[in-house]
C-alpha positions in Angstrom: -17.4 19.6 -22.9 -13.3 19.5 -23.2 -11.3 17.4 -21.3 -9.1 19.0 -18.7 -5.2 18.8 -19.2 -1.7 19.2 -17.7 -2.0 23.0 -18.7 -5.3 23.3 -16.6 -3.6 21.6 -13.6 -0.5 23.9 -13.9 -2.7 27.0 -14.1 -4.6 25.7 -10.9 -1.4 25.2 -9.2 -0.2 28.8 -9.8 -3.6 30.3 -8.7 -3.4 28.3 -5.6 -0.1 29.8 -4.8 -1.5 33.1 -5.5 -4.9 33.8 -6.6 -4.1 37.5 -7.5 -1.6 36.4 -10.1 -1.8 38.4 -13.3 -2.8 36.3 -16.4 0.1 37.7 -17.9 2.6 35.9 -15.3 0.6 32.6 -15.9 0.7 32.8 -19.7 4.5 33.1 -19.5 4.8 29.9 -17.4 2.2 27.8 -19.4 3.1 29.1 -22.7 -0.6 30.5 -23.6 -1.6 34.0 -24.4 -3.3 35.9 -21.6 -6.8 35.6 -23.3 -6.5 31.8 -23.5 -5.5 31.7 -19.9 -8.6 33.7 -19.0 -10.8 31.4 -21.3 -9.4 28.2 -19.3 -9.9 30.0 -16.0 -13.2 30.7 -16.7 -14.1 27.2 -17.9 -12.6 25.9 -14.9 -15.3 28.2 -12.9 -17.9 26.9 -15.1 -17.4 23.4 -14.4 -17.0 23.9 -10.7 -13.4 23.1 -10.4 -12.8 26.6 -9.1 -15.4 27.8 -6.7 -14.1 31.0 -5.7 -11.0 33.2 -5.4 -10.3 34.0 -1.7 -7.9 35.2 1.0 -5.6 32.7 3.0 -5.5 34.7 6.3 -3.4 33.7 9.3 -6.0 34.2 12.0 -3.5 33.7 14.6 -2.0 36.9 13.6 -5.7 38.7 14.2 -7.2 37.0 17.2 -6.4 35.3 20.3 -7.7 31.9 21.5 -6.7 28.4 21.8 -6.4 26.6 18.6 -8.2 23.0 19.0 -9.4 20.2 16.9 -12.9 19.2 18.1 -14.6 16.0 17.1 -18.3 16.3 17.7 -20.6 13.5 17.9 -24.0 14.9 16.7 -27.2 14.2 18.6 -29.4 12.1 16.6 -32.6 14.0 17.9 -30.7 17.3 17.3 -31.2 19.9 14.7 -29.1 18.0 12.1 -25.5 18.2 10.6 -26.4 20.7 8.0 -27.8 23.2 10.6 -25.2 22.7 13.0 -22.4 23.1 10.1 -24.0 26.3 9.5 -24.0 27.6 13.2 -20.5 26.7 13.7 -19.1 28.5 10.3 -21.0 31.6 11.4 -19.1 31.7 14.7 -15.9 33.6 14.4 -14.0 31.2 16.3 -14.3 28.4 13.7 -12.0 28.2 10.8 -12.9 24.8 9.1 -15.6 22.1 9.7 -15.2 18.6 8.1 -17.7 15.9 8.0 -16.6 12.4 8.5 -17.8 9.0 7.1 -19.2 8.2 10.3 -21.4 11.5 10.4 -19.2 13.3 13.0 -18.0 16.8 12.6 -14.4 17.6 13.0 -13.8 21.3 13.7 -10.7 23.4 13.7 -11.2 26.6 15.7 -9.6 29.1 18.1 -11.8 28.9 21.0 -11.6 31.8 23.4 -10.9 30.1 26.7 -10.6 26.8 28.1 -14.2 25.9 28.7 -14.7 24.2 25.3 -18.0 22.5 26.6 -19.6 25.9 27.5 -18.6 27.4 24.1 -20.0 24.5 22.1 -23.1 24.6 24.3 -23.3 28.5 23.9 -22.7 28.3 20.1 -25.0 25.2 19.2 -27.6 25.1 21.9 -28.2 22.3 24.5 -28.9 18.8 23.1 -27.1 19.6 19.5 -24.4 17.0 20.5 -23.8 13.9 22.5 -20.3 13.9 23.1 -17.1 15.8 21.9 -13.2 15.1 21.8 -10.8 17.8 22.0 -7.2 17.9 20.8 -5.1 20.9 21.4 -3.0 21.9 18.5 0.6 23.3 18.6 -0.1 25.0 15.1 -1.9 24.5 11.8 -0.4 24.6 8.4 -2.2 24.5 4.9 -0.3 23.5 2.1 -2.3 23.1 -1.0 -0.9 21.0 -3.8 -2.3 19.2 -6.6 0.9 17.0 -7.3 -0.3 13.6 -8.2 -3.7 14.7 -9.2 -5.5 13.3 -12.0 -8.6 15.2 -13.7 -11.2 12.9 -13.4 -14.7 14.8 -13.0 -17.3 12.0 -11.9 -21.0 12.0 -12.9 -23.4 12.9 -10.2 -25.8 10.2 -11.3 -23.7 7.1 -12.0 -20.2 7.7 -10.9 -18.5 7.3 -14.1 -15.8 9.6 -15.4 -16.9 12.6 -17.4 -15.2 13.1 -20.6 -15.6 15.0 -23.8 -19.1 13.5 -24.3 -20.3 14.9 -20.7 -22.4 17.6 -19.8 -23.0 20.0 -16.8 -26.4 21.3 -15.6 -27.1 24.0 -12.8 -29.9 22.8 -10.3 -30.9 25.4 -7.7 -27.6 27.1 -7.8 -25.5 24.1 -7.9 -23.3 22.9 -10.9 -23.4 19.0 -11.4 -21.5 17.2 -14.1 -22.7 14.2 -16.0 -21.2 11.5 -18.3 -24.0 11.8 -20.7 -27.4 13.5 -21.2 -29.5 10.5 -19.9 -27.6 10.4 -16.6 -28.5 14.3 -16.5 -32.1 13.6 -17.2 -32.3 10.8 -14.7 -30.6 12.9 -11.9 -33.1 15.8 -12.5 -36.1 13.6 -12.3 -34.9 12.0 -9.1 -34.0 15.6 -7.6 -37.6 16.8 -8.6 -39.1 13.7 -6.9 -37.1 14.3 -3.7 -37.9 17.9 -3.8 -41.6 17.2 -4.2 -41.5 14.7 -1.4 -39.9 17.4 1.1 -42.6 19.6 0.1 
């Protein structure tokens, strides 16, 4: 595994501003050949730094609704955060769902009318949440920037920084980074134990 460097950061910044930017344009900026840029992008994808290339659609141009930020207090006896997040993200009104350290969900959505309580109940069902708070938004801007970012992939097992000695492993379709092979082995063993306990 190769350490990430400033060129990788510059490539990421260029792709964040325009994911369809041709590699020939990127190579002019970073001073590499197009195949070298392609190799770096592929490596960033393999490492899980780049998850996918996507569109940044201005939903306000396509759909109505009132832009709101909703803080949802999840019911302990309800279906659980993972299920609720999935239901919310399947709803066309919801654009982003964030999970707080207190296990609340913060939702950015464009709800179809003023009755947010009814919309939440229709979307999630009775008993999925205990309470909610709403903030009416005047607008929403997204400005991705990697300024000040240091590359520091962390080991999924011990939390140490992953360097050139590190390794990566796919487990159930997810990519995990490890600082050493022994951490990878311990993580896989623990993962298997948890999977067996869940079955």
